[in-house]
Structure formats: C-alpha cells, structure tokens
C-alpha positions in Angstrom: 7.2 27.5 -1.8 4.9 30.6 -1.8 4.3 30.1 -5.5 3.5 26.4 -5.0 0.8 27.4 -2.4 -0.9 29.6 -4.9 -1.4 26.8 -7.4 -4.7 25.1 -7.7 -5.1 21.3 -7.0 -5.3 20.6 -10.7 -2.1 22.5 -11.4 -0.2 20.7 -8.6 -1.3 17.3 -9.9 -0.2 18.2 -13.5 3.1 19.7 -12.1 3.7 16.5 -10.1 3.3 14.3 -13.2 5.7 16.6 -15.1 8.4 16.5 -12.4 8.2 12.7 -12.1 8.4 12.4 -15.9 11.5 14.6 -16.0 13.2 12.7 -13.1 12.5 9.5 -15.0 13.9 11.0 -18.2 17.2 12.0 -16.5 17.6 8.6 -14.9 16.9 6.7 -18.2 19.3 8.9 -20.1 22.2 7.9 -17.9 24.8 5.4 -19.4 24.2 3.1 -16.5 20.6 2.7 -17.5 21.4 1.2 -20.9 23.0 -2.2 -21.7 25.5 -0.6 -24.0 26.7 1.8 -21.4 26.0 4.8 -23.7 23.9 7.8 -23.1 20.3 7.4 -24.4 19.0 10.5 -26.3 16.9 12.7 -24.1 13.9 12.7 -26.4 13.9 8.8 -26.4 14.4 8.8 -22.6 11.5 11.3 -22.2 9.3 9.2 -24.5 10.0 6.1 -22.4 9.6 7.9 -19.1 6.2 9.4 -20.0 5.1 6.1 -21.6 5.9 4.3 -18.3 4.5 7.0 -16.0 1.3 7.3 -18.0 1.2 3.4 -18.1 1.0 3.4 -21.9 3.6 0.9 -23.2 4.6 2.5 -26.5 8.4 2.2 -26.8 11.1 3.4 -29.2 13.4 0.7 -27.8 12.8 -2.8 -26.9 12.7 -2.9 -23.1 14.8 -6.1 -22.7 17.5 -5.4 -25.4 18.1 -1.7 -24.7 17.7 -1.1 -21.0 19.9 -2.4 -18.3 18.6 -3.9 -15.0 18.7 -0.4 -13.5 16.9 1.1 -16.4 14.2 -1.6 -16.2 13.8 -0.9 -12.5 13.3 2.9 -13.2 10.7 2.0 -15.8 9.0 -0.4 -13.3 8.9 2.3 -10.5 7.4 4.8 -12.9 4.8 2.2 -13.9 3.8 1.5 -10.3 3.7 5.2 -9.3 1.9 6.2 -12.5 -0.5 3.3 -12.2 -1.9 3.8 -8.7 -1.2 7.5 -8.7 1.7 9.5 -7.1 -0.6 11.0 -4.4 -1.7 7.5 -3.4 2.0 6.5 -3.0 2.8 9.7 -1.0 -0.2 9.3 1.3 0.5 5.5 1.8 4.1 6.4 2.9 2.9 9.2 5.1 0.2 7.1 6.9 2.8 4.3 7.2 5.1 6.7 9.1 2.2 7.8 11.3 1.6 11.2 9.7 -1.9 12.6 9.4 -3.5 13.4 6.1 -4.5 17.1 5.8 -7.5 18.5 3.9 -5.1 19.7 1.2 -3.7 16.2 0.6 -7.2 14.7 0.7 -8.4 17.0 -2.1 -5.3 16.3 -4.2 -5.9 12.5 -3.9 -9.6 12.9 -4.8 -8.8 14.9 -7.9 -5.9 12.8 -9.0 -7.5 9.3 -8.6 -11.1 10.0 -9.6 -12.6 9.3 -6.2 -16.1 10.6 -5.5 -15.5 11.9 -2.0 -12.7 12.3 0.6 -14.3 10.5 3.5 -12.2 7.9 5.3 -9.3 8.5 3.0 -6.7 7.1 5.3 -8.5 3.8 5.7 -9.3 3.7 2.0 -5.7 4.3 0.9 -4.5 1.7 3.3 -7.0 -0.9 2.1 -6.3 -0.2 -1.5 -2.6 -0.3 -1.0 -2.8 -3.7 0.7 -5.1 -4.9 -2.1 -2.7 -3.8 -4.9 0.3 -5.4 -3.2 -1.6 -8.6 -2.6 -2.9 -8.9 -6.2 0.4 -8.1 -7.7 2.1 -10.6 -5.4 -0.3 -13.3 -6.4 0.2 -12.5 -10.1 3.9 -12.5 -9.7 3.8 -15.9 -7.9 1.6 -17.4 -10.7 3.8 -16.1 -13.5 6.9 -17.2 -11.7 5.6 -20.8 -11.9 6.1 -20.6 -15.6 9.2 -18.3 -15.7 11.4 -20.0 -13.1 11.8 -23.4 -14.9 12.5 -21.4 -18.1 14.8 -18.7 -16.9 16.1 -19.8 -13.5 15.0 -18.7 -10.0 16.3 -15.1 -9.9 15.3 -14.2 -13.4 12.1 -16.1 -13.2 11.0 -14.3 -10.0 12.1 -10.9 -11.5 10.1 -11.6 -14.7 7.1 -12.6 -12.6 7.2 -9.4 -10.6 7.9 -7.1 -13.6 5.1 -8.5 -15.7 2.6 -8.7 -12.8 3.1 -5.0 -12.0 3.1 -4.0 -15.7 -0.2 -6.0 -16.2 -2.0 -4.8 -13.1 -1.1 -1.2 -13.8 -2.1 -1.7 -17.5 1.3 -0.6 -18.7 2.1 -3.2 -21.4 5.9 -3.1 -20.9 7.5 -6.5 -21.2 10.9 -8.2 -21.1 10.2 -10.8 -23.8 12.7 -9.2 -26.2 14.9 -12.1 -25.6 12.6 -14.0 -28.0 12.8 -11.2 -30.6 12.4 -7.5 -30.4 8.9 -6.2 -29.5 7.6 -9.8 -29.3 5.5 -9.0 -26.2 3.6 -12.2 -25.1 3.4 -13.8 -28.5 5.7 -16.7 -27.4 3.0 -17.5 -24.8 -0.1 -17.1 -26.9 -1.3 -20.7 -26.1 0.0 -20.8 -22.5 -3.1 -20.8 -20.3 -1.2 -19.9 -17.1 0.5 -16.8 -18.6 -2.4 -15.5 -20.7 -5.1 -16.0 -18.1 -3.0 -14.6 -15.3 -2.1 -11.5 -17.3 -5.7 -11.1 -18.5 -7.1 -11.2 -14.9 -4.4 -8.7 -13.7 -5.3 -6.3 -16.6 -9.0 -6.7 -15.9 -8.7 -6.0 -12.2 -6.4 -3.1 -12.8 -8.9 -1.5 -15.2 -11.7 -1.5 -12.6 -10.5 1.3 -10.4 -10.4 2.5 -6.8 -14.1 2.8 -6.3 -14.8 -0.7 -7.6 -12.0 -2.2 -5.6 -13.3 -0.5 -2.4 -16.9 -1.7 -3.0 -15.7 -5.3 -3.6 -13.5 -5.3 -0.6 -16.3 -3.8 1.6 -19.3 -5.7 0.4 -17.6 -8.8 -1.1 -20.0 -10.4 -3.7 -23.2 -8.5 -2.5 -23.9 -6.8 -5.8 -27.0 -5.0 -4.5 -24.9 -2.9 -2.1 -22.4 -1.8 -4.8 -22.6 1.9 -5.9 -24.1 2.7 -9.3 -20.6 3.4 -10.6 -19.4 0.0 -9.6 -22.4 -1.8 -11.1 -22.0 0.0 -14.4 -18.2 -0.7 -14.5 -18.6 -4.4 -13.8 -21.5 -4.9 -16.2 -20.0 -2.9 -19.1 -16.5 -4.3 -18.6 -17.7 -7.9 -18.7 -20.0 -7.1 -21.6 -17.2 -5.5 -23.7 -14.9 -8.4 -22.9 -17.3 -11.1 -23.9 -18.6 -9.4 -27.0 -15.1 -8.4 -28.1 -13.9 -12.0 -27.6 -16.7 -13.4 -29.7 -16.2 -10.9 -32.5 -12.5 -11.5 -32.7 -13.1 -15.2 -32.8 -15.6 -14.9 -35.6 -13.5 -12.5 -37.6 -10.1 -14.2 -37.3 -11.3 -17.9 -37.2 -10.4 -18.4 -40.8 -7.5 -16.0 -40.8 -4.7 -15.9 -38.2 -6.5 -18.5 -36.0 -6.8 -20.9 -39.0 -3.9 -23.1 -37.9 -4.5 -22.6 -34.2 -6.2 -25.2 -31.9 -9.4 -24.5 -30.0 -7.6 -23.5 -26.8 -5.3 -21.1 -28.6 -8.3 -19.5 -30.4 -10.2 -18.9 -27.1 -7.1 -17.6 -25.3 -6.0 -15.3 -28.1 -9.6 -14.0 -28.7 -10.0 -13.3 -25.0 -6.6 -11.5 -24.8 -7.4 -9.5 -27.9 -10.6 -8.3 -26.3 -9.1 -7.4 -22.9 -5.7 -5.9 -23.7 -6.6 -3.2 -26.2 -9.1 -1.6 -23.8 -6.4 -1.0 -21.2 -3.0 -2.6 -21.2 -1.1 -2.9 -24.5 0.3 -6.4 -24.3 -0.3 -8.5 -27.4 -0.3 -12.3 -27.9 -0.7 -12.2 -31.7 1.2 -10.3 -34.5 -1.1 -7.3 -34.7 -0.2 -6.2 -38.3 -1.4 -9.6 -39.4 -5.0 -8.9 -38.2 -7.8 -8.3 -40.7 -9.0 -4.7 -41.3 -12.2 -5.6 -39.3 -10.1 -6.7 -36.3 -7.9 -3.6 -36.4 -11.0 -1.4 -36.5 -12.5 -3.3 -33.6 -9.2 -2.9 -31.7 -9.3 0.9 -32.3 -12.9 1.0 -31.0 -11.9 -0.9 -27.8 -8.9 1.5 -27.3 -11.3 4.4 -27.5 -13.7 2.9 -24.9 -10.9 2.1 -22.4 -11.4 1.0 -18.8 -12.9 2.5 -15.7 -12.6 6.0 -14.3 -10.2 6.2 -11.4 -8.4 3.1 -12.6 -5.0 2.4 -14.1 -6.7 2.3 -17.5 -7.1 5.0 -20.1 -9.5 5.7 -22.9 -12.9 7.4 -22.9 -13.9 5.1 -20.0 -16.8 2.6 -19.9 -18.9 4.8 -17.6 -18.7 7.6 -20.1 -19.8 5.3 -22.9 -22.6 3.9 -20.8 -23.9 7.4 -19.9 -23.8 8.5 -23.6 -25.5 5.3 -24.8 -28.4 5.4 -22.4 -28.9 9.1 -22.6 -29.1 8.8 -26.4 -31.4 5.8 -26.1 -33.8 7.6 -23.7 -33.7 10.7 -25.8 -34.7 8.7 -28.9 -37.7 7.5 -26.9 -38.6 11.1 -25.9 -38.0 10.4 -22.3 -37.4 13.6 -20.2 -34.6 12.0 -18.1 -31.9 9.3 -18.6 -31.5 6.4 -16.3 -29.9 3.0 -15.7 -30.5 0.3 -13.1 -33.4 2.3 -11.6 -31.1 5.4 -11.1 -31.3 8.7 -12.9 -28.3 10.4 -14.4 -27.9 14.0 -13.4 -27.7 16.7 -16.1 -24.2 17.5 -15.1 -23.1 13.9 -15.6 -24.5 13.8 -19.1 -22.9 17.2 -19.9 -19.5 15.9 -18.7 -19.8 12.6 -20.7 -20.7 14.6 -23.8 -17.8 17.0 -23.3 -15.4 14.0 -22.7 -16.5 12.3 -26.0 -16.3 15.5 -28.0 -12.9 16.7 -26.8 -11.5 13.1 -26.9 -12.3 12.8 -30.6 -11.1 16.4 -31.3 -7.7 15.7 -29.6 -7.4 12.4 -31.4 -8.2 13.9 -34.7 -5.7 16.7 -34.2 -3.1 14.2 -33.2 -3.8 12.1 -36.3 -3.6 15.2 -38.5 -0.2 16.1 -37.1 1.2 12.6 -37.5 -0.2 12.3 -41.0 1.6 15.4 -42.1 4.9 14.2 -40.6 4.9 10.6 -41.6 4.5 8.4 -44.7 2.8 5.7 -42.7 -0.7 4.6 -43.7 -3.8 6.3 -42.3 -4.7 3.1 -40.6 -1.3 2.9 -38.8 -1.5 6.5 -37.8 -5.0 6.4 -36.3 -4.1 3.2 -34.5 -1.0 4.8 -33.1 -2.8 8.0 -32.0 -5.6 6.3 -30.1 -3.2 3.9 -28.6 -1.2 6.8 -27.2 -4.3 8.9 -26.2 -6.0 5.8 -24.6 -2.7 5.0 -22.8 -2.9 1.5 -24.4 0.5 1.0 -25.9 0.0 -1.4 -28.7 1.2 -0.5 -32.2 1.3 -1.7 -35.8 5.0 -1.3 -35.7 5.7 2.4 -36.6 6.7 3.7 -33.1 10.5 3.1 -33.3 10.7 4.7 -36.7 9.0 8.0 -35.9 10.7 11.4 -36.2 11.3 13.8 -33.3 8.1 15.9 -33.8 6.0 12.7 -34.1 7.5 11.4 -30.8 6.7 14.7 -29.1 3.2 14.5 -30.4 2.7 11.1 -28.9 4.3 12.2 -25.6 1.7 15.0 -25.4 -1.1 12.5 -26.3 0.0 10.0 -23.7 0.2 12.8 -21.0 -3.2 14.1 -21.9 -4.6 10.6 -21.9 -3.3 9.8 -18.5 -3.8 13.1 -16.7 -7.1 13.8 -18.4 -8.0 16.7 -20.7 -10.5 18.2 -18.2 -7.9 18.3 -15.4 -5.3 19.7 -17.8 -7.7 22.5 -18.9 -8.4 23.3 -15.2 -4.7 23.5 -14.6 -4.1 25.8 -17.5 -7.1 28.1 -16.8 -6.6 28.2 -13.1 -9.2 29.5 -10.7 -12.4 30.8 -12.2 -13.1 34.1 -10.5 -16.2 35.0 -12.5 -19.7 34.3 -11.3 -21.9 32.2 -13.6 -24.2 34.3 -15.8 -27.7 33.1 -16.5 -28.7 33.7 -20.1 -31.9 33.5 -22.1 -32.4 30.1 -23.8 -33.4 29.6 -27.4 -34.1 26.5 -29.4 -32.0 25.5 -32.4 -32.4 22.7 -34.9 -30.0 19.8 -34.5 -29.7 16.6 -36.5 
C-alpha cells in the first residue's frame, strides 16, 4: 500500500490496465471459458484479453466458435471497462454508492480519459455514464429488431447487446462466426438497419468525453461548443464523407461491381467509418485494391478523437499538424483555426505524437517483418491496426508466432494507454528544474 502511494498518476493508470489485462487473461484461460472445455494457452488468452481491454478487436480465435458464453461475457466486460475507462467505471460505482470523489481520484480520471480539467467531475461522470448506457441500449434495441427474428428472443437480444457495446466502444469483436470464421458483418453488408446502427454507434463512440459533454450541455448550439469539440466534429464528418467517396470511386468497378446502389453506399460508408476506430468489416478486406488498402491504413493512422474509445493518432492531432504546416508555409507567426490560436505547447505535443507514432509503428513493422513471411503490405496493415486499436486484419493474425503476438500485444497496449502516458509512467517524477539554453538556428528541409 505504501509503495502504491509513491507511484505517480501515470504509473497507477498503466498498472491498473496491466492488472485488468492479467485478470482477463486468467479468466479466459480457464476451461469453462472455451466451448471445448479445454484450457486456452496463456499467450492466446493474454492476446485476447489485451485486445478486448484496449478495444482493438484483433483475435487469434473466432469469438463465436472458440469462446463459451462465459468467455464471451469476460470479453464483453473487458471491452466495456476498456472503452469508457476503468477509472470512469470505478468513480461511477463510488458515486452511485454515495462516496465522495477525492482529489487523487479526480486527477487519475483526468489523465486516464483525456479530460481538460477536473471541475464538476461527479456530475460529468454521472451524465456520461447515463449517456453511454442510453446509447448502448438504443443500439441494442435496434440491432435486436434484426437479430430476434433470425436467432430467437434470447440469442437475438444477447447479440444486440454484445454488438452494440462492441460498436460503441469501438472494439470490433463480433459473434458472427456462425456464418463462417472471422466473417464479421459481411453477412449484413447490404442490411441498412445493421450497418447504419453499427456505423452510428462507432461514430458516437469515437467522439469522446469532451464532445459528449458539450453536446449534452449545449444540444445543437454549435457556437457554444469548445474548440476541441468543433474540430472533432468537423474533421470526423470530413474524414467520413471524403473516405466514403474515395472508396466508392476506387471500388466501384472492383468489389462493388456486382453490388446495387444501396449496397455500394452502405459498404463505402462502413469502409470509411470502421477503419478509423472500430475494426468491424462488411466486405472481404483482402479483396480490396491496393489503393483501398493504402487508404484504409491512412484512416487507421488518423483514428478518432482524444479522450474517446477510439485509437490512432487522433483527428485533433492531425488538424493541429495540418494547420500549423499550412500557416508556416504562408510565413505566419502563429497557427490558428476557427478564429482561435494554437499554443506552442499544443503544436509541440502534436509533433511529438506524430513522430513517435511513426517510430513505434516502424519498429513494430520491422520486428514483424523479421519474424514472418507475410507480405510487407499485410504486416504494415497489421501493425497500424494494432497500434491504432482498430482490429481489422488481412488475415494473418491467427497464424502469427509467439514473438509476433507479443509484439502486437505491446502495440495494442501502447496504442490504448498512449505512448506519452507510458513514458511518464516509466520515467516517473521529474525532479530536475528546467534549464534555459541559448538558441541557434539550423537548416531544415
């Protein structure tokens, strides 16, 4: 207990994720968690547990065919806790029991969920919790409309709940293995109810705490939204629309050739939304053209919003980098958007995020390339799917060796916890005072 008190907030958050991952690993390894009644190898259990907790969706086993009902429930709980954050869950339970939130818990929540401040946390957590439950319940009800006639009342409702939580938390786990292993949502590629419901859940889950709070507080009054919320909404909608149009143009005479207009629109929309955050797929990904696969990788790198269930570099980071580069090319002394100036610290953080993200991804790709005979395209796709906590694959995940699986586990963990938080956890408290040094110009570019 004394040792725990000496840990920094970052170290406690990382430790919390590790402990939850290990608990999930042990539960999934038990014979009762598999349909065959046999022990699941610890490494495969660890891979599945971290993938669920980090809301990724990469799997070494098909979720429906391998895991029992109990195993699926363990995965679902890990998804829910990992999606909205374990500190959010703990504080929700504490406030529900009438306990007060201390300064320590407030700071943990701020750092683990990407909030800007700790003011009115009790009210915020309560409002967000109600919002999450309400959205997931509506999603489950809509999906159940399709699943109940197909699978019966109990299974239909269960499927509705499972896929609603998985979609909102941007996890990408599914129970559609009954149609064929790793089929995801391909059996429903032209089903408007399923595809649109899952797409909306994914989109909402990828917006984040701050955006949800602004929308709940100010409704549709866009002018009152924070700059963060405005950027997230504008960029998220822009990436979705542009991505959909590009996929439609690229695949119109390829995999969409024999598909009707409705199917083309639904599949293009889903291809644009899912890779940025979730990991479901409604088309056979290995059948995509090279251009579409490259576009998918770019969307996985971009990701969703900070403080959300999504991964990736984050749309706000991309926006800051783009506008700072644009303003710098025009010799402007400062960078701004929507009549607001970016601070120098924000630009530095965005640049650091981009640099380290590519470095980590490159190192991961180098390791996997040295361990596997898969194509470079498949490896890069797999690496950024793991690092971006996306979960889609070109089919190589189940066949990876032990070291490759461990590499992906590390990438998923770093992608969810965040490399900056991880570095702060490793370095600990910085006791040295900052040193002011003489500046000198160097030639770049």
